[in-house]
N, CA, C and O of each residue as an XYZ file, in Angstrom:
324
protein
N       0.769     -1.086     -0.076
C      -0.026      0.017      0.178
C       1.048      1.239      0.001
O       2.241      1.201      0.301
N       0.319      2.333     -0.564
C       1.155      3.741     -0.593
C       0.215      4.530      0.324
O      -0.924      4.127      0.563
N       0.623      5.450      0.737
C       0.236      6.469      1.746
C       0.332      7.975      0.845
O       1.383      8.240      0.262
N      -0.668      8.780      0.795
C      -0.659     10.114      0.470
C      -1.189     11.122      1.475
O      -2.329     11.040      1.931
N      -0.266     12.141      1.829
C      -0.799     12.822      2.705
C      -0.568     14.392      2.034
O       0.487     14.868      1.614
N      -1.952     15.034      2.083
C      -2.095     16.449      1.625
C      -2.373     17.233      2.634
O      -3.249     16.912      3.437
N      -1.599     18.502      2.765
C      -1.382     19.376      3.700
C      -2.155     20.523      2.752
O      -1.900     20.805      1.581
N      -3.151     21.077      3.602
C      -4.220     22.434      2.664
C      -3.370     23.579      3.150
O      -2.396     23.492      3.898
N      -3.934     24.771      2.561
C      -3.407     25.913      2.908
C      -3.739     26.648      4.112
O      -3.232     27.699      4.504
N      -4.861     25.806      4.768
C      -5.533     26.463      6.010
C      -4.914     25.371      7.447
O      -5.247     25.333      8.631
N      -3.946     24.626      6.683
C      -3.317     23.799      7.956
C      -3.874     22.308      8.260
O      -3.385     21.459      9.005
N      -5.059     22.242      7.450
C      -5.839     20.986      7.525
C      -5.042     19.641      6.748
O      -4.496     19.767      5.653
N      -5.072     18.647      7.337
C      -4.267     17.235      6.716
C      -5.157     16.120      6.614
O      -6.003     15.782      7.442
N      -4.829     15.471      5.291
C      -5.804     14.476      5.143
C      -4.494     13.500      4.928
O      -3.445     13.980      4.497
N      -4.622     12.031      5.271
C      -3.783     11.008      4.563
C      -4.557      9.747      4.181
O      -5.179      9.139      5.052
N      -4.542      9.338      2.939
C      -5.041      8.291      2.579
C      -3.958      7.107      1.928
O      -2.796      7.295      1.569
N      -4.718      5.876      1.906
C      -3.930      4.654      1.700
C      -4.551      4.211      0.245
O      -5.691      4.479     -0.135
N      -3.608      3.512     -0.453
C      -4.288      3.132     -1.654
C      -3.090      2.114     -2.531
O      -1.881      2.255     -2.349
N      -3.484      1.432     -3.170
C      -2.692      0.456     -3.541
C      -1.921      1.312     -4.423
O      -2.050      2.528     -4.563
N      -0.825      0.268     -5.196
C       0.092      0.712     -6.021
C      -0.714      0.969     -7.408
O      -1.614      0.160     -7.634
N      -0.466      2.161     -8.518
C      -1.331      2.290     -9.113
C      -0.879      1.645    -10.464
O       0.343      1.750    -10.564
N      -1.428      1.032    -11.509
C      -0.557      0.561    -12.936
C      -0.203      1.467    -13.484
O      -1.081      1.901    -14.229
N       0.958      2.182    -13.508
C       1.487      3.311    -14.184
C       2.847      3.059    -14.068
O       3.593      3.293    -13.117
N       3.241      2.216    -15.872
C       4.818      1.904    -15.670
C       5.567      3.227    -16.019
O       5.137      4.286    -16.476
N       6.881      2.816    -15.642
C       7.822      4.211    -15.788
C       7.726      4.583    -16.872
O       7.334      5.735    -16.681
N       7.794      4.461    -17.889
C       7.507      5.196    -19.088
C       6.269      6.482    -19.331
O       6.336      7.495    -20.027
N       5.070      5.928    -18.389
C       4.204      6.851    -18.645
C       3.916      7.512    -17.239
O       2.763      7.845    -16.962
N       5.072      7.727    -16.253
C       5.062      8.363    -14.917
C       4.963      9.920    -15.175
O       4.052     10.696    -14.885
N       6.205     10.149    -15.823
C       5.940     11.577    -16.130
C       5.072     12.017    -16.764
O       4.524     12.985    -16.236
N       4.557     11.606    -18.042
C       3.256     12.091    -18.420
C       1.888     11.934    -17.284
O       1.042     12.824    -17.195
N       1.848     10.903    -16.612
C       0.866     10.825    -15.711
C       1.136     12.195    -14.393
O       0.187     12.827    -13.929
N       2.305     12.385    -14.059
C       2.451     13.576    -12.896
C       2.155     14.540    -13.595
O       1.390     15.336    -13.051
N       2.593     14.863    -14.988
C       2.139     16.334    -15.643
C       0.742     16.472    -15.686
O       0.217     17.512    -15.290
N      -0.037     15.359    -16.206
C      -1.494     15.779    -16.160
C      -2.142     15.781    -14.720
O      -3.114     16.486    -14.447
N      -1.581     15.008    -13.898
C      -2.379     15.119    -12.543
C      -1.836     16.349    -11.826
O      -2.412     16.561    -10.760
N      -0.864     17.219    -12.144
C      -0.581     18.110    -11.658
C      -0.915     19.465    -12.233
O      -0.830     20.507    -11.584
N      -1.331     19.378    -13.590
C      -1.757     20.503    -14.385
C      -3.679     20.687    -14.279
O      -4.411     21.422    -14.943
N      -4.008     19.749    -13.235
C      -5.559     19.890    -12.965
C      -5.773     20.832    -12.150
O      -4.964     21.285    -11.340
N      -7.338     21.314    -12.401
C      -7.698     22.162    -11.183
C      -7.967     21.466     -9.532
O      -8.063     22.022     -8.438
N      -8.029     20.085     -9.920
C      -8.596     19.518     -8.721
C      -7.894     18.096     -8.671
O      -7.816     17.451     -9.717
N      -7.403     17.611     -7.541
C      -7.022     16.126     -7.068
C      -8.293     15.150     -6.933
O      -9.117     15.271     -6.028
N      -8.347     14.337     -7.765
C      -9.443     13.266     -7.442
C      -9.114     12.018     -7.131
O      -8.152     11.474     -7.674
N      -9.915     11.370     -6.162
C      -9.799     10.167     -5.462
C     -11.054      9.264     -5.391
O     -12.139      9.762     -5.092
N     -10.927      7.975     -5.654
C     -11.992      7.224     -5.548
C     -11.907      6.866     -3.978
O     -10.875      6.256     -3.700
N     -12.694      7.092     -2.987
C     -12.571      7.048     -1.561
C     -13.793      6.546     -0.986
O     -14.674      7.315     -0.601
N     -13.911      4.983     -0.890
C     -14.811      4.447      0.104
C     -16.009      4.715     -0.992
O     -16.901      5.477     -0.622
N     -16.082      4.270     -2.028
C     -17.157      4.238     -3.166
C     -17.686      5.550     -3.498
O     -18.825      5.587     -3.964
N     -17.051      6.617     -3.337
C     -17.188      8.131     -3.828
C     -15.954      8.589     -4.470
O     -14.826      8.111     -4.353
N     -16.364      9.645     -5.207
C     -15.458     10.571     -5.740
C     -15.191     11.637     -5.223
O     -16.063     12.505     -5.176
N     -13.917     11.863     -4.696
C     -13.742     13.142     -3.827
C     -12.759     13.600     -4.762
O     -11.971     12.947     -5.446
N     -13.008     15.304     -4.640
C     -12.229     16.280     -5.133
C     -11.799     17.708     -4.413
O     -12.435     18.673     -3.990
N     -10.704     17.433     -4.471
C      -9.633     18.752     -3.647
C      -9.231     19.565     -4.634
O      -8.753     19.168     -5.697
N      -9.466     21.098     -4.223
C      -8.960     22.093     -5.396
C      -7.499     22.038     -5.133
O      -6.991     22.098     -4.013
N      -6.839     21.912     -6.316
C      -5.499     22.264     -6.286
C      -4.954     23.756     -5.566
O      -3.978     23.766     -4.816
N      -5.466     24.578     -5.793
C      -5.508     26.098     -5.365
C      -5.319     25.972     -3.771
O      -4.579     26.782     -3.212
N      -5.987     24.949     -3.011
C      -6.070     24.780     -1.670
C      -4.976     23.705     -0.899
O      -4.911     23.348      0.277
N      -4.094     23.331     -2.171
C      -3.046     22.352     -1.496
C      -1.635     23.327     -1.273
O      -1.138     24.065     -2.124
N      -1.189     23.117      0.011
C      -0.071     23.610      0.134
C       1.213     22.523      0.123
O       2.367     22.942      0.034
N       1.002     21.530      0.191
C       1.901     20.300     -0.135
C       1.459     18.983     -0.148
O       0.411     18.603      0.374
N       2.416     18.143     -0.863
C       1.685     16.612     -1.023
C       2.975     15.858     -0.719
O       4.100     16.240     -1.041
N       2.649     14.644     -0.002
C       3.851     13.740      0.213
C       3.102     12.209      0.074
O       2.071     11.706      0.523
N       4.364     11.706     -0.920
C       3.726     10.311     -1.141
C       4.826      9.477     -0.411
O       6.021      9.768     -0.362
N       4.188      8.334      0.174
C       5.150      7.279      0.832
C       4.603      5.866      0.411
O       3.421      5.603      0.634
N       5.525      4.851     -0.259
C       6.939      5.042     -0.462
C       7.424      6.019     -1.446
O       6.531      6.733     -1.900
N       8.527      6.220     -1.862
C       8.547      7.118     -3.000
C       8.681      6.485     -4.252
O       9.558      5.667     -4.525
N       7.679      6.932     -5.104
C       7.443      6.322     -6.352
C       9.185      5.828     -7.187
O      10.317      6.302     -7.097
N       8.649      4.797     -7.872
C      10.349      4.020     -8.690
C      10.799      5.183     -9.567
O      12.014      5.347     -9.672
N       9.989      6.000    -10.202
C      10.245      6.390    -11.496
C       9.914      8.043    -10.939
O       8.781      8.332    -10.554
N      10.925      8.964    -10.950
C      10.814     10.293    -10.565
C      10.906     10.857    -11.660
O      11.226     10.241    -12.677
N      10.629     12.177    -11.637
C      10.992     13.123    -13.018
C      12.611     13.553    -12.659
O      13.116     13.564    -11.536
N      13.106     13.818    -13.641
C      14.334     14.301    -13.876
C      14.810     15.373    -13.032
O      15.947     15.399    -12.560
N      13.856     16.329    -12.833
C      14.271     17.361    -12.304
C      14.109     17.499    -10.342
O      14.352     18.413     -9.554
N      13.632     16.211    -10.194
C      13.365     15.889     -8.748
C      14.847     15.629     -7.764
O      15.475     14.577     -7.888
N      15.235     16.586     -6.916
C      16.421     16.230     -5.962
C      16.501     15.070     -5.374
O      15.595     15.044     -4.541
N      17.075     14.126     -5.353
C      17.249     12.822     -4.899
C      17.845     12.761     -3.517
O      18.758     13.566     -3.333
N      17.534     12.001     -2.533
C      18.425     11.943     -1.295
C      18.519     12.977     -0.249
O      19.413     13.097      0.588
N      17.427     13.738     -0.421
C      17.348     14.826      0.365
C      17.043     14.413      1.981
O      16.262     13.474      2.133
N      17.613     15.060      3.221
C      17.198     14.765      4.329
C      16.991     15.954      5.373
O      17.682     16.933      5.087
N      16.364     16.073      6.284
C      16.418     17.149      7.215
C      17.501     17.664      7.450
O      18.467     16.913      7.583
N      17.679     19.116      7.577
C      18.977     19.588      8.082
C      18.837     19.821      9.652
O      17.803     20.086     10.264
N      19.986     19.676     10.103
C      20.040     19.821     11.423
C      19.964     18.985     12.269
O      20.034     19.300     13.457
């Protein structure tokens, strides 16, 4: 299972678990580009479709890290101090 934690601009957080999606490495960049160019993040959640406006999202954390990351992603970062 994977976990996504979304932090909203008002400080609220939601964490969701989901199975690994069927997206191969060659399609991951295309998928992520499309995902983050949308006005809403959409999830199938407990039999319902839930939509979160991207403009209200401060940050997104996905665990574990996806196997294929965009070329511009800085890898191996650790908290300082």
